[in-house]
Every structure is written in structure tokens, then in C-alpha cells.
N, C-alpha and C positions, 0 to 999 in steps of 0.2 A: 329749713333746708338741711339735708343730711350732709355730713362731711366727715371724712376719715382723718382730717388734720388733727393732730394732738395739740391741745392747748394747756398751758400751765395753770394749776390751781391758784386762786387768789383768795385773800382774806380781806375782811373789812373792819379794821381796828377803829377805836374811837380816837379822835385827834383833838389837838388843842391849838391855841393861839390864832384866833380869828382876826384878820386884818379889817380895816374899814371897808364898808361896802362901796360899790361903784356910785358915782354921782347919779342923780336921777335920770339924766339923759342916756345913761348906759344900762339902765335896768333891763333885764331880759326875762321874758316869760318862759316858764317851763311847763306849760299846760299839757303838752303832749307826752311827757315822760311817764314811764311806768317802772318805778324803781323798786328794788328791794329796800326796805326801810333801814337806814343807817344813821349814825350820829356823827356827822362830819363837820370839821372846821378846817381852816386853812392856816398853814404856817408860812409866814412871810419870809422872804429872803433878807438876810441882814448884811450880806457882803456884796450885794450887787451882782454884776455879771461875773461869772467865773468860767472855767474851762469845761465844766460838766454840763452836758445836754441830756435831758431826760427823754427817753424814747418810748412811746406807747405802741408796742408791737404786739398785736393780738393774735399772731400766729399764722397768717396767711400771706401768700405772695412773696415777691422778691423785695425784701427789706434790706438785703445786703448792700445794695447800691447806695441807699441813703446813709447807712452806717459808714460805708467807705467815704462818702462825701464829707460827712461830719468829721471823721478822723483826719482826712487829708487837709481839712481846714483848721486843724490844730486843736480839736476838742475831744474830750473823753465822753463816753456814753454810759448813762445809768438807765437800765431797763426798769420799766414799771412792773412791780411785782404785787403791789397793794394799792388801794385807793390813796393811802397816805403818801405814796411816792408821787402821785399826781399833784397833790396839794402842796407838797414840799418842793416841787420842781422850781428851779431857777428859770429855765427855758424848756418848754415842752413842745416836742414835735410828734404829730400823729400821722404817720404815713399809711393811710388806709388803703388796702388792696382787697379786692374780692367782692362779695355780695353784701348789700346794704342790710338785709334781714339778719344774716349770720353775725355781722359786726355788732348790730344793736343787741342781739341776744347775748352776745359775749359781754358787752358793756353793762347791761342790766343785771345779768346773773352774777357778775363778780363785783358789783358795787362800784363800777367805774363810771357809770353814766352820771350819777349825782356829783361825784368828785370832779369830773371833767367840766360839768356845768358850773360848779362853784368856782373852779379855777378861772374859767373864762369870765364869769360874772365879776370877778374881782380884778379884771383887766390885767391879768398876768401874761407874760410873753408866750404866745402860742402860735404854732404854725401847723395847719392841717393841710394834707396833700391828697388830692384826688378824692377818694372816699372820705378822707378826713375833713374835706369841705362839705360833701353832700350830707354827712351825718348831722351837721349843725342845723339843717332845715327841719321844717315841721314833719315831713313825711316823704316817702318814696313810693313810686308805682312799680318798682322793679319786680316784686312778687306779690301782686295785689297791692293793698295799701298797708305800708309798714311805717309806724311812727318813728320819727327821728328824735333828736335831742330838743327840738323846738326852740332853738336859740335865734334862728333867723326865719322870718315868715316866707313860706313858699313850699312848693311840692317839686320833688325831683322826678322828672319824667323822661321817657325815652325820646331820642332824636326822631324827628319826623322824616322818614325816608320817601314819602310820597312825592316829593318835589325833586328827587334826584340825588339827595345827600346820601352818601354811603355810610352805613352804620355797621360797625363802630366808627367813630371819629378817630382815626389813627393818623398821626403824623405831626409835622411842624407847622403851626399856625401862628398868626399874628394877633397881638393884643391891641385893644383900643383902651388907652388909659383914661379913666374917668375922674380920678382925683389923686392928689399926691399920696404916695405910699413909699416909705423909705426903701422897702425891699425891691421895688420895681424901677428904681432910678436908672438902671442900665438897660432896661428892656425895650424901651421905645424904639421901634424900627427893627426889632429883632424877632426871630421865630423861637417859639418854645414848643416842647413836645407834649402832645395830648394822646391819650389812649383810653377811650371810654364810650359807653353806649347811652348813658343817662346824664342829664344836665339839669341845672336849676335856671329858671328864667327870671329876668329883671321884672320888677313891678314897683308900683308906688310904695307898697308896704316894706320892701326890702332895699329900696334905692339908696338909703343912707349907708348901707353896708358895702355897696359895690365900689371896688377900686379899679376894676377893668372888666371888659367884656371881650368876647371873641365871636366872630361870625362863622357859622357853619349851617347854612340854610337859613337860620335865624340867629339873632344875637343872643348868646347865653352868658351866664355869669362865669367869668374866668378867674376872678379873685375877689376877695373881700378884705376889708380892713376896718377895724373900729378900735381906737386906742392902740393897745399893744397886741391885739388879736388879729392874726392874719390867717388866710387859708387860700389855697390855689387849686384849681381844677387840673392844671397841667402838672408835669413831673419835673421839678427843677433838677433833681438828681440825674435826670436823663436828658437835660436840655443843654449839655455841653458847657462851654465857658460861661454862657449867659446864665444858665441855671446855677452854676457854682457861685456866681456873683450874687444871685438872689439869696441863696443860703448864707453866704458870707455876710450880707447886709442884715439878715435876721439875727445871726449869731453875734454880730459886732455892731449892732445898731447905734450904740453910743460912742463908737470910735469914729475917727475921721478916715473915711475910705474914699480915695480919689475916684472921680467919675471918669470912666473911659469914654472917649468920643464915640457917639453913635454913628455907625457906618452902614447899618442895614436900612433897607427900604421895604421891609415885610408888609404885605397888605392882605394876604389870604393864605389858604392852605398851600403849602409848597409840595412840589413833586419830590419824591425821595430817591436818593441814589444809595443803594445798599451794596455792601461788599460782603462776599462770602469767602471765608477762609477756605482755601483749597483743600479738598480731601487729602491730597498728598501730604499736607502738613500733619495729618494725624496717622498716616500709614505707619510711621515709625513707632507708634504705640502698640503694635501688634504683640510685642513681647513685654511682659511686665518689667523685666529687668532693664529695659531700655527707656521706659517712659519718663523717669525723672530727668535723665540726661537731655531729652528732646522737648521737654515741656515748655521751655522758654520760647521756642520758635513761634507757635501760634499765638501765644500771649503777646509777644513783642510785635507781631504782625497786626494784631487787633489794636494795640496802642497806636501803631503808626497809622493805620487806617483812620482811627479817631482823630488824630492830630492833623491828618490830611483833609478832613472834612466829610468823612462818611457819615450819612444820616443814621445808619444802623449797621451792625456787624452781625453776620449770620455764621454759625458754626455747623458744619455737617459732620456728624459723628460716624465714622466707619471703623471704629476699633474692633478688636476681636473679643469684646465682652458682651456680645449681643444676647448670650444665654443668661446673663446675670447683669442687667442694666445698673442695679444699685451697687454692683461691684466695680463699676466703671470709674475707678479712681482718677485716671487721667482726665477724662472729660469733666468731671466734677471739679477737679483741681484747676483745669484751664478756666472754667467759668469763674471760680473764686478769685483767681489771680487777675484775670482780665477785668473783672468788675472793679478792681482796686484802682484802675487807671483809665478806664473807658466809661465816660459819662454820657453815652448814647445807648439806645436799646440794644440788647443782646438776645439773639434767637438761637436755639439749639434744636437740631433735628436728628433722628435716628435712634431706633431701638426703644422708644417710649411706648410701652404696651403692658398688658397683663403678663405675668410670668410666674413660674414656680421654680424655686431653687432646688439644688441637689438634695436638700434635707426635707423637701416636700412642703416648705413654707410658701404660701401663695401671696403674691404682691399684686395689688391692683395698679393699673396705669396711673391712677390718681396719686398713689403713694410714690410711684417712680417720678412723676412730674413734680410733685411737691418737693422732692429732694433737689431737683434741678432748679426750681424756682428759688429755693432757699440758698442755693449755691451761686445765684447771680443771674439766672436766665429771666428775661422779661416775657418771652413768648416761647411756646413749644410748637415745633413743626412735626406734624404726623403725616406719614406717607401711606405705606401699604395697609396699615391697620384701618385707615379711613376708607380705603377702597373697599375692603371687605365689609365694613359697616354699611357703606352706601349701597352695595349690592344687596345685602340682606334687607335693608330698609325699602329699597325699590321692589324687592320680591314680595315682602309681607305687608308693607305700608304701616309697620308698627315701629315706634321708637322705643327700644327696650331700655334705654338709659344705661346699658352696660358697656357700650363701646368706649374706648379711650377718649374719643372725641366728645361724647356726651358727658362722661364723668368729669373731665377736666373743665369743660366750659360751664358745667352746672355750678361748680364750686368757685372757679377763678374768673368766670365771665368769658364770653366768646372772644373778647379782645385778646385773650391770652393764648388762643389756639389758632395756628396757621395750618392749613392743609396743603401739602405739597403734591401737585398733580404732575405726573410724568407721562405725557402721551406721545405717540408717534403717529405720523400720517399713514392712512390707508387710502390709496387713490381709487377713484371710482369714475367710470364713464358717465354714469347718471346717478343722481342722488336718490332715486326711488328704490334702489336695490339693497338698501340697508336700513335696519330698524333704528339706527342711531342718527343723531343730528349731523347732517353733512353740509358743507359750505362750498361755494364756488371759490376756487383758489386763484390767487394772483398769478402764480407761475405754474404752468401745466406740469403734470407728472411726467415720468420717463417715457411713457407711451402716449403722451398727449392728453392724459386725463385732465378734465377740467374741474373735477370735484374731489373732495376728500372728507373722510371722517377721522376723528382723532381717537385712537384706541388707547385706553389707559393701561399702564403697566405697573407691576410691583417688583420687589426684589431688585431695585436699582436698574429697572428697565429690562431685566432679563426675561420676564414672563408677561405676556399679554393677557388682559382680562376682558371678559365679554361686557364691557361698559365703556361708553364714550365719555370724553372730557366734559362735554356739555351736560350730560346726564349726571355725571359725578359731581360737578360743581353745584348744580341745583340741589342735589341730595345733601351734600355736606353743609351747605348753608342752612338747610332746614334742621340738620342734626346739631348745629351749634357752632360751626366754624366762624371765626371772625375775620379771616383773611385767607386768600388763596395765593400760593406761590406756584406759578405756572412755568414749567420747564418743558420746552419742546426738544425731545431727544434728537430729532433730525437736525436741529440747528446747533446743538451743543458743541462748543469748541470750534465752530466753523468761522466765526468772526465776520459773517456776512449779514448780520442783523437779526433782530428778533422775528419770530413768526407772527407777523402782523395779523394774518387771517385768524390764527388760533386765539391770539390775545383779544382781538376785537370780539370774536364769538363769545368768549367767556366773560369778558368785562361788561358786555352788553346784557348778559344773561342773569347776572347776580347783582345784588345790592350791597355786597360787602366789598372791601378793597381788594384789588388784584395786583400782584407783583409780577411784572414781566421778567422772565429769566431765560438764559441760553441764547447765545449768538452774537452778543455785542462785540464789536471790533473797533469802533471809533465813536467819537462824540456824536456824530450825526445819527447814529442808530438810536441813541437815547431820545433825541428830539423827535425822530420819526415815530417812535412808539407812543410818545406822549401826545403828538399831534393827531395821529390816526386812530388811536384807541382811547378807552377810558381807564387805562392803567393808572394806578395811584403811585406806583413806584417801579423802578427798574433795578435789577440786580445783575452784577457781573463778578467774575472771580479772576480768571487768568490774566486779563488785560491789566487789572490793577496789581495783581500779585507780581507780575513780571515787569511792572512799571512801563508797559507799552503806552498806556494812556493814563495820565495822572487824574485823580478824582477831581481836582480843581479845574482841569481842562474841560472835563465834561460839564461841570457847573457853569463855567464861564460861557461855554457854547450855548447851554440852555438859556441862560440869562439873555444872551445876545439875540436868541430866537423868541424872546418874550415869554418864556416859560418860567414861572416863579420857582425858585429854589432857595434853600437855606444857604446863606453866604458866609456865616460865621465859621471860622476855622479855629480849633483849639490852639492856644499857645502852649508852650511847654508847661508841664504841671507845676513846676516851681514858680513860674511867673503867674499862672492862672489862679492858683489857689493859695499862694503865700499869705498867711494871716497878717492882717494889719496889727500894728502895735496898739494895744488897748490901754 
């Protein structure tokens, strides 16, 4: 897979001090590995647990959040620069993000694969996250058949969407604990955050590794444990207080950590309540001379939303730096600061596209997105650029691979790309008079019209385009979008409820998750959209920003209506992540 992400060069020195091998029952086969030949051995820790955590960051995706979580838990970070750094690690965390094939190429080409296997074979403290779990298996079907590390029997395959499961699997889901695992002691009955399209399935061959499963259409492997080796498919660094507890138990597994009483009753994928930081929060960034003074406001709001129980926080970037996105220091700084205290997913949208600066230097949208990911964003939201790409695709039937949507999803996976659709109603007397998909609407138009089609817009709703929301949604799904954020312009700011007709139209048309946006004014509007449509999440801004409706009031109402939501609320950071005495 081609990627413009720059990776650091690594070397493969000869190492010494080989510790005793694993007992027979922990022996692992590496039959599938294709290494460069190296002469490696392992240096054992002599001082036991210390404050340094070794991080294997191979250069893709948002790794800032796991770094922040490690630091806030009281640990320093040592980056892996050579295979020797892996073998000398006291505790190793591998937060894999991106594509399976690209990660394996990197590990093999830099001598990391053999070092990683040797480290795990010797039962050293290891935590793999997401792709860091998948790479342990025999192979993946993500791009044909790609060999993995071969430590755990099994093939990583794509979720089956034929039975109604939306792919990617995005959101807060429940675990079924299969065996004791120190790091999961606080997780029973709680939701954790997943975002992935591929998974490994349980089998007789890998059953002894499995510590928990999760159900999404079928039961898949959510975590593994063998000795000191752990790996999880979900993201603890994005799973709020529960996730921080998991990381804390891995880092302090030999200390006495009090067990919090389990209060949750998680049983399945929860509906998400997403908060968008209001555009007004960023309007003060229009002048560079003012941005430092006003930076704290959106950061503090994001932290408050997190502590109030928001499942995700979304930033809409409307600064005056659109002609030079990589010069948008305020937005990048907001992401970096917010990710230090917000341990749920962060999405940013606005201005992520190809551009050429004043010196004639061309930047691809992939390069722009990469900088936002490395600054703390988990997902990128694309608006107008996705509309133009969809129009071209529908006109030619050709996927050029050059659009921002295609570039970013190809490298980071479609789960990292949200397409924001901003349609407005165009009323019709009959549905036959328009080439776009029309629906019968619940509330007649101003002249008694019973039908409408939804015209997509660009430039913040200022310009209508010759494409409908239905057609756009289908096209961007094919081009690689992993999620759709659906904003009905007619409902925005009205507080009268979501456009149920629009959301039902789009959520029934695609097999990727749909986020309902625009129009929420009270908790009943959230239950209505979840009961009447297939929306996976609902987003609001003003009612939360002005504290007209607390986030927890929405969640309590949803729970009362029998709609599963994540109930865990973050405690203050000093309480949630204060390290235990070792």
C-alpha cells in the first residue's frame, strides 16, 4: 500500500543477555513470519517495574492519546528506535493504527517483527491495541492475504454486513469476560470504545488465548491474555475512565489497586451522544494575534463535555486559515491540548483537502489529515470536497483514488473518515418530477407539498449542488467513507427535533454508521431519532453548550426508554488517573 507518511529509519544491532525461554505451554510458532535475518537476543529487566513505558509507534494514526494517557498515569515514554529497544523494554505498548499490510511491512523491513515475537515469546509485559492485537494472528484478509506475526492461530477478516451489521464497527460496546485478566477487572458491565472493520474470530485453536469477546453480528475476539501478554481490539485510551483503569492495571499490575464497584449494565452496542463544540468557539481565532488568548475556551469546553459523559467530541474548524490548513496553528493546538484531558474520540472537520501554499508547495489532503491525526484527532470529517468527489464518481463511474476521501481512507482505514452531508429540503408535488431520490414527508411543505428531495450543499450551505443526499451517501460509501454526519439545514438551530424523514432515508440506504445532527431541543428528540431510524449516534451543539439540556439528562431519558447508552461518567482527572503507590 502506498503511503506518504514519513517513517523513521531503524537499525538492527546485535544484542546480548538472553533470558530463559518460555515454559513449554507458552511456546509460540512463527511459521508465517518473513523476516530480514537478524541476530537478536533479549535483555531482561533487572529492576522490575519502573516509570518508563516503551512505545512502539510505527508512524501512523493518532498515537498522541495513548501517549497522554500514559503520561497522565505517571509514566515516562521511551520510543522504539531499534529492535534492541523492544527487547530491552520493561513494559511494551503497541498501539497499532492503520492498515495491516503497511504495519507488517514496516515491522519486517526494520527488523522489528522478530524482536517483537522474541519479546512476547519470553512472556514479557506487552499490551497491543487494535491493530496491535490483529498483527499477532496468522494473517489478515484486509488487502488480499497478508501474513501476520503468527503468534496466535487465526485469520483477521472483515465484519459480515450481510445480516445488518454496520461496518465499520464504531462505538461503545460491551465485553463478555471469558477468563480472569488483571487488566479487565473494572470492565465487567461497562462499555469500551471500538473502531474497526476487521476482527479475529474465536476458534478451538486460539481459545486458550481469549480473555474476552464482544458481539457485533457474531462474537469476535475483544481481548487476549497469556501470561504477561495482553492485547485488546478496543481503544482503552478512548474508553474514558474505564479505559484509563485498564491501562493503569497494565502499568501497575503488581501494585494494589482498589476495585471500583461495577455500576454498569452494558450488554450491546450503545447509541452514542456526540457533542459538537460550537463554531462560535472558534470564531475568535480569526486573527492570529488573538488565538493564544482564546485557546482555552474550546479546550475547557471539550474537557467539560467529556466529564459530563459525552461519547465523542466533534470540532468544527471555521478559522481564517482555510488557504493554508497546515498553518492552522489554533486548531492543531486545540487538538493537542484537548487530547491531554479528553479520553473519548475527537473528530475535526473543515478545510482538510489538497492545497498549494504561497510558495508553490503542493500538499495532499493525506498530508494535511496526517498532521491532524498526529495532533490528536481520531476521525477526520470531510464536507464540500467529498461532494465534488462524489459528483465526479457518479459522472464517470471511475474511482481515481485522488480525492481526499479516497486518499485518507486508503491509508488510515475508512473508520477514520466521516463525510458531513448538509442537505436542504426541496419540496415536490409529486416524486416523478425529479431525477433524485424523493420521499413522502411527514409534515407537508409550505404549499401543501407531500414530497421532497434533499439537495446537497457546499461552502457551509451557501451553494446548492446538483446531487441529492441519497445519491451522495451511496457514492461516498463506495469511495471509502466510514461514517456519515447528516445535518439538515432546515432543522439547524430550530430545537424542534431531527429531520426523521431524511435520517431514515439515509440510514436505510447505507451500511455504514449514520450520525443524526441538527434540530435537537430536548431529550425526547434523541429517543425519537433512535426509535424511528437506524441512526447509530445523535449530535447536538447549542443545547449542550448553553446547558439547556445536560448530557446526562439525555442519557437518563434514553435509558428509561430502553435504549442502551454508555452510563459511565468521567471523574475528575486527579481522581480518575491518580497513580497508585507501587
